[in-house]
N, C-alpha and C positions, 0 to 999 in steps of 0.2 A: 593489461595486468596491473599497471600502476595507477590508472585513472580510477581511483576509488570514489571520486566525486559523482560519477555516473550513477552507481547503485545507491549512494547516500541520497542523492536528489530524488530518486524513485521512491525510496522509503519515506523521505520527509514530505513528499507530496501526498502519500497515503495517510499520514498522521497529522496533516496540517490543521485539522479541526481541534487537535489537542493543544495547539500553540506551544510547542516545546521551546523553552528558553535554556540557553547554555552559557556558562562562563568557564573559561579554561585558564588555569594557572600554569604558565610555561616557565619551567626552571631550565637554566642553562649555565654553563661554566665558561669563563673566559680563559683562553690559553694564549701564550706567546706563540710565535710561528715555529718555535722549537717543540711545541707540544706540552710545555711545562705550564702549570697554572699561572696565570698572569699575577704578578706582584709577589709570588712565593720566592723564598730564598733559592738561589740558583742551585745550590748543592745541598738542600735540606728541606725542612718543612716549617710552617708557621706553628704557633702555639696551638694547644688542643681547642677543639670546637667549644663554643660557649659565648664569647663576646662578639661574634661576627654577625649573628642574625639580627637584621634591622639595625645594624651597628652604625656608628658615626665616628669619624676620625681616620687619619691617614694610616694609622696602624691597625685599623679594624676592617676597613673596606677598600677594595682595590677596583678601580674602574668606573667610579660613579659618573665621570664625564661621558663615558661611552653609553652608559645606561640612560642618562638624561637626554643625550642626543638622539638615541633610538626612540625614546618616549615622544619627543617633539616631532621627529620625522613621521612617526605613526599618526599623530594628531593631524599633521599637515596633509597626510595622504588620505585621511578620512577613515583610518582604521579605528575600530571601537576599542581602543586600549583604555583601561580604567585604573591602572596603578602599577607600581614597581616596588620591589623591596630587596634588600640584601638578604641572602640565604644563610643557612647554618654553616656550610663550609665556606671559607674565605675564597673569593673570586667567583663564587656561585651567586647568581642573581635570579630573580623571577619577575616576569611581567604578567599582568592579567588582561584578558580580552573578554568583553561581554558587558551586559547580557546581549546575546545574539539569538535570533529565532531561526530554527531549522538549519538549512544548508548554509546560512550566512556564518555560522560558527566556524566551519572549516575554511571558508573563503577568507575571513578576516584573520584567523590565526596563521594560515599559510603566508598571507601578505605580510603580516608582522614578522614572521621568521625571515622572509626574504629581506626586509628592511634591516633586521638585525645583522644579518651577514653583510649587507652592503655598508652599513655604518661601521662595523668592526673592521672592514677592509680599509676604510679611511684612517683608522687609528692604528693599523698595523697589527691587529690581534685577530684571534679566531674564536668564534663561538661554537662550542660543541653541545649537541643535545644528547650525548651519550648518557645513559641512565646511571652509570657508575664509572665516571672518568678516573677516579683515584681509588685504588684498592686500600684496604686497611680501615682505620677508625674514622672514616669521613662519610658524610651523608651522600646518598645518591641523588639523582635528579628525576622528578616526576612531572606529570601534567595533570594535576588534580582537576576533575571535571565536575562542576556544579550544574545541577539540572532541575528543572521543574516543568510540569504541565499546568495548564490553566486550572484544573481542578485541585492541584496541589497548592496553588497560590490563593485559593479561596478560603473562607472560614471553614475550619475543620479539615483542612488539607493534609494534616499529619497522617490520617488514616490511609490516604492514597500514597503517601511517601512510604509508609510501612508496608503496604501491599507491593509496591515496586521493589523494595529491598528484599522481600520474600522471593519475588521472581528472580531477582539477580542472584540470590544465594543458591538457587537451584541450577544456575547455568554458569558457574564460576569458570570451568575449564574453557568454554567457548570465549568468554570475554578476555581471559589471559592470552589466548591465542591471537586475538586481534588488537591487543593493547600495546604491542610493539611490532615493528616490521619483520621480525624474525620468529614469529610464532611463540613468543614467550621466552626465547633464549636470552634476549638482552635484559629483559625484566628480571630474570632469575638471579642476575648479579646484584640487583637492587632490593628486591622483595625477599628479605632474609629473615624478617622478624626482629631486626635490629635497626637502629637509626631511624626511628619513627615509621617503620613499615611493618606490615604483617607478613607472615610466611606465604610464599607464592602458592603453596599447595592447599591452603585453607582459606575459606571465606570467613570474614569476620565483619561485624557491624556494631556500632555503638551510637549512643545519643549524647549530644552536646548542644550548647546554645550557638548554633551556626546553621549553615545551609545544608541541603541534601547534596552530598559530595561523594563521588567515586574516586578514591585515592590510588587506584590500581594503574591507570595509564602511565606508561613511561614517558620520559621527556621527548623521546624521538617517535612517539606514536603518530599515526595519521589521524587528525582530528575528524576527517570524514568517516573513517572506519569506527572510531570510538563512538561518535554521536549516532551513527547508524546502528551499531550494536545495542546501544542503550534503548533506542526506539523499538528495535525488533523484539527485545526481551520484555520491556515494561509496557509498551502500548499495543504491539501486534501479538503479544503473548506467545512468541516462539519458544520452544524448549529444545534441549539437546544441543549437540554440537553442530548439526546441520542447519543451513539457513534456507529459507523458502524463497523461490524465485517468483517475483510479482510481475514478471514482464507481460503476462497476459491478462492482468487485472486492471 
């Protein structure tokens, strides 16, 4: 039930000629062992959000030594980590893994998560992947997923991206169900239409000077489930909430 790599590998083998590349942006929050965000006042809150995102200075970011240690440990281990940054909520951070092709995406992100928890252990802190660790006027945590196929990366690839978005728009409920481990219940606390998110009940898309990115996956998503779902919808052209069993193919 929990080995989602098995079905993901099956799907990735089916679509291997599309050469799907992924890059996932893993957000997480550092907590003390008492469950309170690391560096926050013991009996209160830091100032409002604004100066913390990609911030610098001891009054703006908490735990950079932990983040740097994790980054270096991932590089040493051969994980395809490619960046880190401080996030919008203080004590919230992000690291990016990719580009990875096919099943490699889930493999590398899971290993990066393991190393994160192991490094945090040495510092006496806890990393949580909860999509909304603090209620109130604080940002949640996601795992934005960047994706392309070979035809999207070629000249004129935008039309293939637009076609994929159209397919995704018609299968929103299915994706929400697989984008966190509790069938969307965890993500419902994060995808409220506030704090740089869309409403969980509505599909939305926009154009900007950036990559093709699905911003719906929660921080605690299973990357195997996310990448498999994207492939099923955009390359294998599945529709509806049911998935097709390719065991006999």
